[in-house]
PQR file of N, CA, C, O and H, with PARSE charges and radii, in Angstrom:
ATOM      1  N   MET A   1      -6.374   8.858-106.608 -0.4000 1.5000
ATOM      2  CA  MET A   1      -5.781  10.176-106.486 -0.0000 2.0000
ATOM      3  C   MET A   1      -5.249  10.341-105.067  0.5500 1.7000
ATOM      4  O   MET A   1      -5.830   9.835-104.107 -0.5500 1.4000
ATOM      5  N   LYS A   2      -4.149  11.048-104.957 -0.4000 1.5000
ATOM      6  CA  LYS A   2      -3.585  11.364-103.648 -0.0000 2.0000
ATOM      7  C   LYS A   2      -3.458  12.878-103.533  0.5500 1.7000
ATOM      8  O   LYS A   2      -2.838  13.524-104.379 -0.5500 1.4000
ATOM      9  H   LYS A   2      -3.677  11.458-105.738  0.4000 1.0000
ATOM     10  N   TYR A   3      -4.048  13.436-102.485 -0.4000 1.5000
ATOM     11  CA  TYR A   3      -3.992  14.873-102.230 -0.0000 2.0000
ATOM     12  C   TYR A   3      -3.067  15.158-101.059  0.5500 1.7000
ATOM     13  O   TYR A   3      -3.058  14.425-100.070 -0.5500 1.4000
ATOM     14  H   TYR A   3      -4.552  12.912-101.799  0.4000 1.0000
ATOM     15  N   ALA A   4      -2.299  16.213-101.175 -0.4000 1.5000
ATOM     16  CA  ALA A   4      -1.437  16.654-100.075 -0.0000 2.0000
ATOM     17  C   ALA A   4      -2.314  17.271 -98.986  0.5500 1.7000
ATOM     18  O   ALA A   4      -3.234  18.038 -99.271 -0.5500 1.4000
ATOM     19  H   ALA A   4      -2.307  16.809-101.978  0.4000 1.0000
ATOM     20  N   VAL A   5      -2.014  16.925 -97.745 -0.4000 1.5000
ATOM     21  CA  VAL A   5      -2.714  17.487 -96.596 -0.0000 2.0000
ATOM     22  C   VAL A   5      -1.659  18.114 -95.689  0.5500 1.7000
ATOM     23  O   VAL A   5      -0.645  17.492 -95.374 -0.5500 1.4000
ATOM     24  H   VAL A   5      -1.267  16.302 -97.513  0.4000 1.0000
ATOM     25  N   VAL A   6      -1.909  19.339 -95.281 -0.4000 1.5000
ATOM     26  CA  VAL A   6      -0.995  20.045 -94.371 -0.0000 2.0000
ATOM     27  C   VAL A   6      -1.587  19.982 -92.970  0.5500 1.7000
ATOM     28  O   VAL A   6      -2.718  20.409 -92.741 -0.5500 1.4000
ATOM     29  H   VAL A   6      -2.733  19.845 -95.537  0.4000 1.0000
ATOM     30  N   TYR A   7      -0.807  19.443 -92.035 -0.4000 1.5000
ATOM     31  CA  TYR A   7      -1.227  19.333 -90.636 -0.0000 2.0000
ATOM     32  C   TYR A   7      -0.466  20.356 -89.813  0.5500 1.7000
ATOM     33  O   TYR A   7       0.749  20.500 -89.945 -0.5500 1.4000
ATOM     34  H   TYR A   7       0.112  19.096 -92.221  0.4000 1.0000
ATOM     35  N   GLU A   8      -1.199  21.066 -88.959 -0.4000 1.5000
ATOM     36  CA  GLU A   8      -0.588  22.095 -88.117 -0.0000 2.0000
ATOM     37  C   GLU A   8      -0.956  21.835 -86.653  0.5500 1.7000
ATOM     38  O   GLU A   8      -2.124  21.645 -86.312 -0.5500 1.4000
ATOM     39  H   GLU A   8      -2.186  20.948 -88.852  0.4000 1.0000
ATOM     40  N   ARG A   9       0.066  21.831 -85.802 -0.4000 1.5000
ATOM     41  CA  ARG A   9      -0.171  21.644 -84.375 -0.0000 2.0000
ATOM     42  C   ARG A   9      -0.523  22.991 -83.747  0.5500 1.7000
ATOM     43  O   ARG A   9       0.168  23.987 -83.958 -0.5500 1.4000
ATOM     44  H   ARG A   9       1.015  21.985 -86.078  0.4000 1.0000
ATOM     45  N   GLY A  10      -1.595  23.005 -82.982 -0.4000 1.5000
ATOM     46  CA  GLY A  10      -1.995  24.191 -82.234 -0.0000 2.0000
ATOM     47  C   GLY A  10      -1.699  23.984 -80.765  0.5500 1.7000
ATOM     48  O   GLY A  10      -1.166  22.942 -80.385 -0.5500 1.4000
ATOM     49  H   GLY A  10      -2.157  22.196 -82.810  0.4000 1.0000
ATOM     50  N   PRO A  11      -2.031  24.951 -79.933 -0.5600 1.5000
ATOM     51  CA  PRO A  11      -1.769  24.821 -78.495  0.2800 2.0000
ATOM     52  C   PRO A  11      -2.464  23.623 -77.857  0.5500 1.7000
ATOM     53  O   PRO A  11      -1.937  23.027 -76.918 -0.5500 1.4000
ATOM     54  N   SER A  12      -3.649  23.267 -78.364 -0.4000 1.5000
ATOM     55  CA  SER A  12      -4.381  22.172 -77.728 -0.0000 2.0000
ATOM     56  C   SER A  12      -5.028  21.215 -78.741  0.5500 1.7000
ATOM     57  O   SER A  12      -5.834  20.366 -78.360 -0.5500 1.4000
ATOM     58  H   SER A  12      -4.077  23.752 -79.127  0.4000 1.0000
ATOM     59  N   ASN A  13      -4.681  21.347 -80.017 -0.4000 1.5000
ATOM     60  CA  ASN A  13      -5.280  20.470 -81.021 -0.0000 2.0000
ATOM     61  C   ASN A  13      -4.429  20.452 -82.295  0.5500 1.7000
ATOM     62  O   ASN A  13      -3.364  21.066 -82.357 -0.5500 1.4000
ATOM     63  H   ASN A  13      -4.026  22.036 -80.326  0.4000 1.0000
ATOM     64  N   TRP A  14      -4.919  19.741 -83.297 -0.4000 1.5000
ATOM     65  CA  TRP A  14      -4.311  19.714 -84.623 -0.0000 2.0000
ATOM     66  C   TRP A  14      -5.354  20.187 -85.621  0.5500 1.7000
ATOM     67  O   TRP A  14      -6.540  19.883 -85.485 -0.5500 1.4000
ATOM     68  H   TRP A  14      -5.784  19.242 -83.246  0.4000 1.0000
ATOM     69  N   SER A  15      -4.905  20.936 -86.627 -0.4000 1.5000
ATOM     70  CA  SER A  15      -5.792  21.334 -87.708 -0.0000 2.0000
ATOM     71  C   SER A  15      -5.131  20.940 -89.025  0.5500 1.7000
ATOM     72  O   SER A  15      -3.933  20.657 -89.075 -0.5500 1.4000
ATOM     73  H   SER A  15      -3.942  21.183 -86.737  0.4000 1.0000
ATOM     74  N   ALA A  16      -5.931  20.926 -90.087 -0.4000 1.5000
ATOM     75  CA  ALA A  16      -5.397  20.491 -91.374 -0.0000 2.0000
ATOM     76  C   ALA A  16      -6.173  21.136 -92.511  0.5500 1.7000
ATOM     77  O   ALA A  16      -7.323  21.546 -92.346 -0.5500 1.4000
ATOM     78  H   ALA A  16      -6.903  21.155 -90.047  0.4000 1.0000
ATOM     79  N   PHE A  17      -5.523  21.220 -93.669 -0.4000 1.5000
ATOM     80  CA  PHE A  17      -6.190  21.694 -94.876 -0.0000 2.0000
ATOM     81  C   PHE A  17      -5.565  21.024 -96.087  0.5500 1.7000
ATOM     82  O   PHE A  17      -4.446  20.514 -96.026 -0.5500 1.4000
ATOM     83  H   PHE A  17      -4.590  20.887 -93.803  0.4000 1.0000
ATOM     84  N   VAL A  18      -6.309  21.033 -97.192 -0.4000 1.5000
ATOM     85  CA  VAL A  18      -5.868  20.435 -98.443 -0.0000 2.0000
ATOM     86  C   VAL A  18      -5.694  21.563 -99.452  0.5500 1.7000
ATOM     87  O   VAL A  18      -6.687  22.133 -99.904 -0.5500 1.4000
ATOM     88  H   VAL A  18      -7.218  21.448 -97.241  0.4000 1.0000
ATOM     89  N   PRO A  19      -4.454  21.902 -99.819 -0.5600 1.5000
ATOM     90  CA  PRO A  19      -4.236  23.033-100.731  0.2800 2.0000
ATOM     91  C   PRO A  19      -4.978  22.920-102.061  0.5500 1.7000
ATOM     92  O   PRO A  19      -5.412  23.934-102.608 -0.5500 1.4000
ATOM     93  N   ASP A  20      -5.130  21.718-102.584 -0.4000 1.5000
ATOM     94  CA  ASP A  20      -5.787  21.544-103.874 -0.0000 2.0000
ATOM     95  C   ASP A  20      -7.309  21.518-103.795  0.5500 1.7000
ATOM     96  O   ASP A  20      -7.981  21.525-104.827 -0.5500 1.4000
ATOM     97  H   ASP A  20      -4.778  20.894-102.139  0.4000 1.0000
ATOM     98  N   LEU A  21      -7.856  21.489-102.595 -0.4000 1.5000
ATOM     99  CA  LEU A  21      -9.305  21.467-102.406 -0.0000 2.0000
ATOM    100  C   LEU A  21      -9.703  22.600-101.465  0.5500 1.7000
ATOM    101  O   LEU A  21      -9.916  22.369-100.275 -0.5500 1.4000
ATOM    102  H   LEU A  21      -7.311  21.483-101.757  0.4000 1.0000
ATOM    103  N   PRO A  22      -9.806  23.815-101.983 -0.5600 1.5000
ATOM    104  CA  PRO A  22     -10.145  24.959-101.123  0.2800 2.0000
ATOM    105  C   PRO A  22     -11.410  24.691-100.306  0.5500 1.7000
ATOM    106  O   PRO A  22     -12.429  24.239-100.830 -0.5500 1.4000
ATOM    107  N   GLY A  23     -11.314  24.979 -99.023 -0.4000 1.5000
ATOM    108  CA  GLY A  23     -12.434  24.772 -98.119 -0.0000 2.0000
ATOM    109  C   GLY A  23     -12.439  23.416 -97.444  0.5500 1.7000
ATOM    110  O   GLY A  23     -13.257  23.173 -96.556 -0.5500 1.4000
ATOM    111  H   GLY A  23     -10.487  25.346 -98.598  0.4000 1.0000
ATOM    112  N   CYS A  24     -11.551  22.536 -97.843 -0.4000 1.5000
ATOM    113  CA  CYS A  24     -11.473  21.206 -97.224 -0.0000 2.0000
ATOM    114  C   CYS A  24     -10.524  21.320 -96.039  0.5500 1.7000
ATOM    115  O   CYS A  24      -9.302  21.291 -96.192 -0.5500 1.4000
ATOM    116  H   CYS A  24     -10.887  22.733 -98.564  0.4000 1.0000
ATOM    117  N   ILE A  25     -11.118  21.450 -94.849 -0.4000 1.5000
ATOM    118  CA  ILE A  25     -10.346  21.676 -93.628 -0.0000 2.0000
ATOM    119  C   ILE A  25     -10.877  20.778 -92.510  0.5500 1.7000
ATOM    120  O   ILE A  25     -11.965  20.212 -92.619 -0.5500 1.4000
ATOM    121  H   ILE A  25     -12.110  21.473 -94.725  0.4000 1.0000
ATOM    122  N   GLY A  26     -10.112  20.659 -91.459 -0.4000 1.5000
ATOM    123  CA  GLY A  26     -10.559  19.890 -90.307 -0.0000 2.0000
ATOM    124  C   GLY A  26      -9.695  20.170 -89.102  0.5500 1.7000
ATOM    125  O   GLY A  26      -8.630  20.778 -89.209 -0.5500 1.4000
ATOM    126  H   GLY A  26      -9.228  21.118 -91.370  0.4000 1.0000
ATOM    127  N   ALA A  27     -10.167  19.718 -87.947 -0.4000 1.5000
ATOM    128  CA  ALA A  27      -9.413  19.868 -86.704 -0.0000 2.0000
ATOM    129  C   ALA A  27      -9.832  18.767 -85.747  0.5500 1.7000
ATOM    130  O   ALA A  27     -10.974  18.310 -85.763 -0.5500 1.4000
ATOM    131  H   ALA A  27     -11.032  19.224 -87.861  0.4000 1.0000
ATOM    132  N   ALA A  28      -8.886  18.349 -84.911 -0.4000 1.5000
ATOM    133  CA  ALA A  28      -9.140  17.309 -83.915 -0.0000 2.0000
ATOM    134  C   ALA A  28      -8.140  17.451 -82.781  0.5500 1.7000
ATOM    135  O   ALA A  28      -7.171  18.204 -82.883 -0.5500 1.4000
ATOM    136  H   ALA A  28      -7.958  18.721 -84.898  0.4000 1.0000
ATOM    137  N   GLU A  29      -8.381  16.726 -81.707 -0.4000 1.5000
ATOM    138  CA  GLU A  29      -7.506  16.814 -80.543 -0.0000 2.0000
ATOM    139  C   GLU A  29      -6.132  16.206 -80.781  0.5500 1.7000
ATOM    140  O   GLU A  29      -5.133  16.732 -80.292 -0.5500 1.4000
ATOM    141  H   GLU A  29      -9.168  16.115 -81.624  0.4000 1.0000
ATOM    142  N   THR A  30      -6.068  15.105 -81.527 -0.4000 1.5000
ATOM    143  CA  THR A  30      -4.783  14.445 -81.766 -0.0000 2.0000
ATOM    144  C   THR A  30      -4.480  14.385 -83.255  0.5500 1.7000
ATOM    145  O   THR A  30      -5.374  14.532 -84.088 -0.5500 1.4000
ATOM    146  H   THR A  30      -6.880  14.678 -81.925  0.4000 1.0000
ATOM    147  N   LEU A  31      -3.211  14.168 -83.581 -0.4000 1.5000
ATOM    148  CA  LEU A  31      -2.818  14.042 -84.985 -0.0000 2.0000
ATOM    149  C   LEU A  31      -3.500  12.838 -85.621  0.5500 1.7000
ATOM    150  O   LEU A  31      -3.968  12.917 -86.757 -0.5500 1.4000
ATOM    151  H   LEU A  31      -2.485  14.048 -82.904  0.4000 1.0000
ATOM    152  N   GLU A  32      -3.560  11.741 -84.906 -0.4000 1.5000
ATOM    153  CA  GLU A  32      -4.195  10.544 -85.446 -0.0000 2.0000
ATOM    154  C   GLU A  32      -5.664  10.783 -85.767  0.5500 1.7000
ATOM    155  O   GLU A  32      -6.153  10.361 -86.814 -0.5500 1.4000
ATOM    156  H   GLU A  32      -3.180  11.676 -83.983  0.4000 1.0000
ATOM    157  N   GLN A  33      -6.364  11.460 -84.865 -0.4000 1.5000
ATOM    158  CA  GLN A  33      -7.767  11.789 -85.110 -0.0000 2.0000
ATOM    159  C   GLN A  33      -7.900  12.723 -86.307  0.5500 1.7000
ATOM    160  O   GLN A  33      -8.812  12.577 -87.121 -0.5500 1.4000
ATOM    161  H   GLN A  33      -5.966  11.803 -84.014  0.4000 1.0000
ATOM    162  N   CYS A  34      -6.991  13.679 -86.406 -0.4000 1.5000
ATOM    163  CA  CYS A  34      -7.034  14.641 -87.496 -0.0000 2.0000
ATOM    164  C   CYS A  34      -6.795  13.944 -88.839  0.5500 1.7000
ATOM    165  O   CYS A  34      -7.449  14.270 -89.829 -0.5500 1.4000
ATOM    166  H   CYS A  34      -6.250  13.798 -85.745  0.4000 1.0000
ATOM    167  N   LYS A  35      -5.872  12.998 -88.877 -0.4000 1.5000
ATOM    168  CA  LYS A  35      -5.613  12.257 -90.117 -0.0000 2.0000
ATOM    169  C   LYS A  35      -6.847  11.469 -90.538  0.5500 1.7000
ATOM    170  O   LYS A  35      -7.211  11.457 -91.714 -0.5500 1.4000
ATOM    171  H   LYS A  35      -5.341  12.733 -88.072  0.4000 1.0000
ATOM    172  N   HIS A  36      -7.484  10.818 -89.584 -0.4000 1.5000
ATOM    173  CA  HIS A  36      -8.701  10.050 -89.882 -0.0000 2.0000
ATOM    174  C   HIS A  36      -9.801  10.986 -90.394  0.5500 1.7000
ATOM    175  O   HIS A  36     -10.468  10.693 -91.386 -0.5500 1.4000
ATOM    176  H   HIS A  36      -7.188  10.828 -88.629  0.4000 1.0000
ATOM    177  N   LEU A  37      -9.977  12.102 -89.710 -0.4000 1.5000
ATOM    178  CA  LEU A  37     -10.979  13.083 -90.102 -0.0000 2.0000
ATOM    179  C   LEU A  37     -10.726  13.607 -91.510  0.5500 1.7000
ATOM    180  O   LEU A  37     -11.662  13.751 -92.296 -0.5500 1.4000
ATOM    181  H   LEU A  37      -9.436  12.340 -88.903  0.4000 1.0000
ATOM    182  N   MET A  38      -9.471  13.892 -91.832 -0.4000 1.5000
ATOM    183  CA  MET A  38      -9.158  14.455 -93.144 -0.0000 2.0000
ATOM    184  C   MET A  38      -9.354  13.433 -94.270  0.5500 1.7000
ATOM    185  O   MET A  38      -9.735  13.808 -95.378 -0.5500 1.4000
ATOM    186  H   MET A  38      -8.711  13.775 -91.193  0.4000 1.0000
ATOM    187  N   ALA A  39      -9.104  12.174 -94.006 -0.4000 1.5000
ATOM    188  CA  ALA A  39      -9.375  11.152 -95.019 -0.0000 2.0000
ATOM    189  C   ALA A  39     -10.862  11.172 -95.373  0.5500 1.7000
ATOM    190  O   ALA A  39     -11.229  11.096 -96.546 -0.5500 1.4000
ATOM    191  H   ALA A  39      -8.794  11.869 -93.105  0.4000 1.0000
ATOM    192  N   GLU A  40     -11.705  11.272 -94.363 -0.4000 1.5000
ATOM    193  CA  GLU A  40     -13.143  11.351 -94.590 -0.0000 2.0000
ATOM    194  C   GLU A  40     -13.525  12.682 -95.241  0.5500 1.7000
ATOM    195  O   GLU A  40     -14.389  12.720 -96.117 -0.5500 1.4000
ATOM    196  H   GLU A  40     -11.408  11.333 -93.411  0.4000 1.0000
ATOM    197  N   ALA A  41     -12.888  13.766 -94.817 -0.4000 1.5000
ATOM    198  CA  ALA A  41     -13.216  15.091 -95.349 -0.0000 2.0000
ATOM    199  C   ALA A  41     -12.905  15.200 -96.831  0.5500 1.7000
ATOM    200  O   ALA A  41     -13.679  15.791 -97.584 -0.5500 1.4000
ATOM    201  H   ALA A  41     -12.186  13.735 -94.105  0.4000 1.0000
ATOM    202  N   VAL A  42     -11.788  14.639 -97.259 -0.4000 1.5000
ATOM    203  CA  VAL A  42     -11.426  14.693 -98.680 -0.0000 2.0000
ATOM    204  C   VAL A  42     -12.458  13.925 -99.505  0.5500 1.7000
ATOM    205  O   VAL A  42     -12.923  14.421-100.531 -0.5500 1.4000
ATOM    206  H   VAL A  42     -11.159  14.159 -96.647  0.4000 1.0000
ATOM    207  N   GLU A  43     -12.814  12.738 -99.072 -0.4000 1.5000
ATOM    208  CA  GLU A  43     -13.818  11.953 -99.793 -0.0000 2.0000
ATOM    209  C   GLU A  43     -15.153  12.696 -99.854  0.5500 1.7000
ATOM    210  O   GLU A  43     -15.784  12.758-100.909 -0.5500 1.4000
ATOM    211  H   GLU A  43     -12.436  12.334 -98.238  0.4000 1.0000
ATOM    212  N   PHE A  44     -15.576  13.255 -98.733 -0.4000 1.5000
ATOM    213  CA  PHE A  44     -16.842  13.985 -98.679 -0.0000 2.0000
ATOM    214  C   PHE A  44     -16.790  15.226 -99.564  0.5500 1.7000
ATOM    215  O   PHE A  44     -17.753  15.524-100.270 -0.5500 1.4000
ATOM    216  H   PHE A  44     -15.063  13.204 -97.876  0.4000 1.0000
ATOM    217  N   HIS A  45     -15.690  15.941 -99.533 -0.4000 1.5000
ATOM    218  CA  HIS A  45     -15.535  17.167-100.327 -0.0000 2.0000
ATOM    219  C   HIS A  45     -15.670  16.841-101.819  0.5500 1.7000
ATOM    220  O   HIS A  45     -16.385  17.528-102.549 -0.5500 1.4000
ATOM    221  H   HIS A  45     -14.907  15.699 -98.960  0.4000 1.0000
ATOM    222  N   ILE A  46     -14.984  15.798-102.255 -0.4000 1.5000
ATOM    223  CA  ILE A  46     -15.042  15.400-103.665 -0.0000 2.0000
ATOM    224  C   ILE A  46     -16.453  14.940-104.028  0.5500 1.7000
ATOM    225  O   ILE A  46     -16.949  15.266-105.107 -0.5500 1.4000
ATOM    226  H   ILE A  46     -14.403  15.241-101.662  0.4000 1.0000
ATOM    227  N   GLU A  47     -17.097  14.195-103.147 -0.4000 1.5000
ATOM    228  CA  GLU A  47     -18.466  13.747-103.378 -0.0000 2.0000
ATOM    229  C   GLU A  47     -19.401  14.941-103.562  0.5500 1.7000
ATOM    230  O   GLU A  47     -20.241  14.941-104.461 -0.5500 1.4000
ATOM    231  H   GLU A  47     -16.694  13.930-102.271  0.4000 1.0000
ATOM    232  N   CYS A  48     -19.253  15.958-102.712 -0.4000 1.5000
ATOM    233  CA  CYS A  48     -20.092  17.154-102.803 -0.0000 2.0000
ATOM    234  C   CYS A  48     -19.842  17.914-104.103  0.5500 1.7000
ATOM    235  O   CYS A  48     -20.786  18.387-104.737 -0.5500 1.4000
ATOM    236  H   CYS A  48     -18.570  15.958-101.982  0.4000 1.0000
ATOM    237  N   LEU A  49     -18.584  18.032-104.498 -0.4000 1.5000
ATOM    238  CA  LEU A  49     -18.277  18.698-105.764 -0.0000 2.0000
ATOM    239  C   LEU A  49     -18.984  17.996-106.921  0.5500 1.7000
ATOM    240  O   LEU A  49     -19.596  18.648-107.767 -0.5500 1.4000
ATOM    241  H   LEU A  49     -17.818  17.648-103.983  0.4000 1.0000
ATOM    242  N   ARG A  50     -18.898  16.684-106.956 -0.4000 1.5000
ATOM    243  CA  ARG A  50     -19.531  15.906-108.029 -0.0000 2.0000
ATOM    244  C   ARG A  50     -21.047  16.060-108.004  0.5500 1.7000
ATOM    245  O   ARG A  50     -21.671  16.230-109.051 -0.5500 1.4000
ATOM    246  H   ARG A  50     -18.400  16.154-106.269  0.4000 1.0000
ATOM    247  N   GLU A  51     -21.643  16.001-106.812 -0.4000 1.5000
ATOM    248  CA  GLU A  51     -23.095  16.156-106.691 -0.0000 2.0000
ATOM    249  C   GLU A  51     -23.559  17.524-107.173  0.5500 1.7000
ATOM    250  O   GLU A  51     -24.657  17.655-107.715 -0.5500 1.4000
ATOM    251  H   GLU A  51     -21.136  15.862-105.961  0.4000 1.0000
ATOM    252  N   ASP A  52     -22.727  18.544-106.977 -0.4000 1.5000
ATOM    253  CA  ASP A  52     -23.066  19.898-107.408 -0.0000 2.0000
ATOM    254  C   ASP A  52     -22.707  20.150-108.870  0.5500 1.7000
ATOM    255  O   ASP A  52     -22.894  21.257-109.374 -0.5500 1.4000
ATOM    256  H   ASP A  52     -21.835  18.438-106.537  0.4000 1.0000
ATOM    257  N   GLY A  53     -22.194  19.127-109.551 -0.4000 1.5000
ATOM    258  CA  GLY A  53     -21.844  19.274-110.959 -0.0000 2.0000
ATOM    259  C   GLY A  53     -20.565  20.054-111.197  0.5500 1.7000
ATOM    260  O   GLY A  53     -20.313  20.507-112.314 -0.5500 1.4000
ATOM    261  H   GLY A  53     -22.043  18.228-109.142  0.4000 1.0000
ATOM    262  N   GLU A  54     -19.760  20.215-110.168 -0.4000 1.5000
ATOM    263  CA  GLU A  54     -18.499  20.944-110.295 -0.0000 2.0000
ATOM    264  C   GLU A  54     -17.374  19.966-110.615  0.5500 1.7000
ATOM    265  O   GLU A  54     -17.455  18.777-110.303 -0.5500 1.4000
ATOM    266  H   GLU A  54     -19.965  19.847-109.261  0.4000 1.0000
ATOM    267  N   SER A  55     -16.331  20.487-111.239 -0.4000 1.5000
ATOM    268  CA  SER A  55     -15.191  19.628-111.542 -0.0000 2.0000
ATOM    269  C   SER A  55     -14.352  19.421-110.283  0.5500 1.7000
ATOM    270  O   SER A  55     -14.279  20.286-109.409 -0.5500 1.4000
ATOM    271  H   SER A  55     -16.266  21.453-111.492  0.4000 1.0000
ATOM    272  N   VAL A  56     -13.734  18.271-110.220 -0.4000 1.5000
ATOM    273  CA  VAL A  56     -12.866  17.934-109.091 -0.0000 2.0000
ATOM    274  C   VAL A  56     -11.445  18.330-109.474  0.5500 1.7000
ATOM    275  O   VAL A  56     -10.894  17.791-110.434 -0.5500 1.4000
ATOM    276  H   VAL A  56     -13.793  17.569-110.929  0.4000 1.0000
ATOM    277  N   PRO A  57     -10.837  19.269-108.732 -0.5600 1.5000
ATOM    278  CA  PRO A  57      -9.469  19.682-109.062  0.2800 2.0000
ATOM    279  C   PRO A  57      -8.501  18.509-108.927  0.5500 1.7000
ATOM    280  O   PRO A  57      -8.557  17.765-107.947 -0.5500 1.4000
ATOM    281  N   PRO A  58      -7.631  18.345-109.890 -0.5600 1.5000
ATOM    282  CA  PRO A  58      -6.650  17.266-109.759  0.2800 2.0000
ATOM    283  C   PRO A  58      -5.612  17.618-108.702  0.5500 1.7000
ATOM    284  O   PRO A  58      -5.363  18.795-108.441 -0.5500 1.4000
ATOM    285  N   PRO A  59      -5.012  16.610-108.099 -0.5600 1.5000
ATOM    286  CA  PRO A  59      -3.936  16.899-107.144  0.2800 2.0000
ATOM    287  C   PRO A  59      -2.735  17.476-107.889  0.5500 1.7000
ATOM    288  O   PRO A  59      -2.258  16.891-108.861 -0.5500 1.4000
ATOM    289  N   THR A  60      -2.256  18.617-107.428 -0.4000 1.5000
ATOM    290  CA  THR A  60      -1.098  19.246-108.059 -0.0000 2.0000
ATOM    291  C   THR A  60       0.026  19.533-107.075  0.5500 1.7000
ATOM    292  O   THR A  60       1.172  19.728-107.481 -0.5500 1.4000
ATOM    293  H   THR A  60      -2.643  19.092-106.638  0.4000 1.0000
ATOM    294  N   CYS A  61      -0.292  19.558-105.791 -0.4000 1.5000
ATOM    295  CA  CYS A  61       0.706  19.895-104.775 -0.0000 2.0000
ATOM    296  C   CYS A  61       1.537  18.669-104.410  0.5500 1.7000
ATOM    297  O   CYS A  61       1.045  17.541-104.375 -0.5500 1.4000
ATOM    298  H   CYS A  61      -1.223  19.399-105.462  0.4000 1.0000
ATOM    299  N   GLU A  62       2.786  18.924-104.147 -0.4000 1.5000
ATOM    300  CA  GLU A  62       3.683  17.906-103.610 -0.0000 2.0000
ATOM    301  C   GLU A  62       4.289  18.463-102.340  0.5500 1.7000
ATOM    302  O   GLU A  62       4.480  19.672-102.208 -0.5500 1.4000
ATOM    303  H   GLU A  62       3.186  19.840-104.176  0.4000 1.0000
ATOM    304  N   VAL A  63       4.587  17.583-101.416 -0.4000 1.5000
ATOM    305  CA  VAL A  63       5.182  18.028-100.157 -0.0000 2.0000
ATOM    306  C   VAL A  63       6.490  17.293 -99.910  0.5500 1.7000
ATOM    307  O   VAL A  63       6.716  16.192-100.411 -0.5500 1.4000
ATOM    308  H   VAL A  63       4.432  16.601-101.523  0.4000 1.0000
ATOM    309  N   ASP A  64       7.331  17.926 -99.135 -0.4000 1.5000
ATOM    310  CA  ASP A  64       8.617  17.341 -98.775 -0.0000 2.0000
ATOM    311  C   ASP A  64       9.036  18.000 -97.463  0.5500 1.7000
ATOM    312  O   ASP A  64       8.525  19.056 -97.090 -0.5500 1.4000
ATOM    313  H   ASP A  64       7.148  18.820 -98.727  0.4000 1.0000
ATOM    314  N   MET A  65       9.942  17.378 -96.796 -0.4000 1.5000
ATOM    315  CA  MET A  65      10.469  17.921 -95.547 -0.0000 2.0000
ATOM    316  C   MET A  65      11.888  18.416 -95.812  0.5500 1.7000
ATOM    317  O   MET A  65      12.646  17.793 -96.556 -0.5500 1.4000
ATOM    318  H   MET A  65      10.357  16.520 -97.099  0.4000 1.0000
ATOM    319  N   VAL A  66      12.235  19.533 -95.200 -0.4000 1.5000
ATOM    320  CA  VAL A  66      13.583  20.082 -95.293 -0.0000 2.0000
ATOM    321  C   VAL A  66      14.174  20.085 -93.894  0.5500 1.7000
ATOM    322  O   VAL A  66      13.593  20.666 -92.977 -0.5500 1.4000
ATOM    323  H   VAL A  66      11.620  20.039 -94.596  0.4000 1.0000
ATOM    324  N   GLU A  67      15.298  19.457 -93.724 -0.4000 1.5000
ATOM    325  CA  GLU A  67      15.931  19.403 -92.415 -0.0000 2.0000
ATOM    326  C   GLU A  67      16.954  20.528 -92.296  0.5500 1.7000
ATOM    327  O   GLU A  67      17.781  20.733 -93.183 -0.5500 1.4000
ATOM    328  H   GLU A  67      15.770  18.986 -94.468  0.4000 1.0000
ATOM    329  N   VAL A  68      16.879  21.250 -91.182 -0.4000 1.5000
ATOM    330  CA  VAL A  68      17.811  22.333 -90.921 -0.0000 2.0000
ATOM    331  C   VAL A  68      18.426  22.156 -89.535  0.5500 1.7000
ATOM    332  O   VAL A  68      17.820  21.544 -88.656 -0.5500 1.4000
ATOM    333  H   VAL A  68      16.207  21.083 -90.461  0.4000 1.0000
ATOM    334  N   VAL A  69      19.598  22.679 -89.349 -0.4000 1.5000
ATOM    335  CA  VAL A  69      20.233  22.653 -88.039 -0.0000 2.0000
ATOM    336  C   VAL A  69      19.893  23.959 -87.359  0.5500 1.7000
ATOM    337  O   VAL A  69      20.205  25.034 -87.871 -0.5500 1.4000
ATOM    338  H   VAL A  69      20.090  23.176 -90.063  0.4000 1.0000
ATOM    339  N   ALA A  70      19.258  23.868 -86.212 -0.4000 1.5000
ATOM    340  CA  ALA A  70      18.817  25.085 -85.510 -0.0000 2.0000
ATOM    341  C   ALA A  70      19.826  25.494 -84.466  0.5500 1.7000
ATOM    342  O   ALA A  70      19.628  26.493 -83.775 -0.5500 1.4000
ATOM    343  H   ALA A  70      19.005  22.995 -85.796  0.4000 1.0000
TER
END
């Protein structure tokens, strides 16, 4: 399964969330660290859902980039 992850740059760090997995969030100093953290967070989140007997939401979100002239 592949889940969409949204990364947001802050003034001094990066944060991220997974739209299809409410509550699956993370933050780190660099984008690379945040990506690594989120890979682990998604796996852990799904593991916890299964351990609690909850269903794992399927990935439904898709992402794309739109280029605009500013």
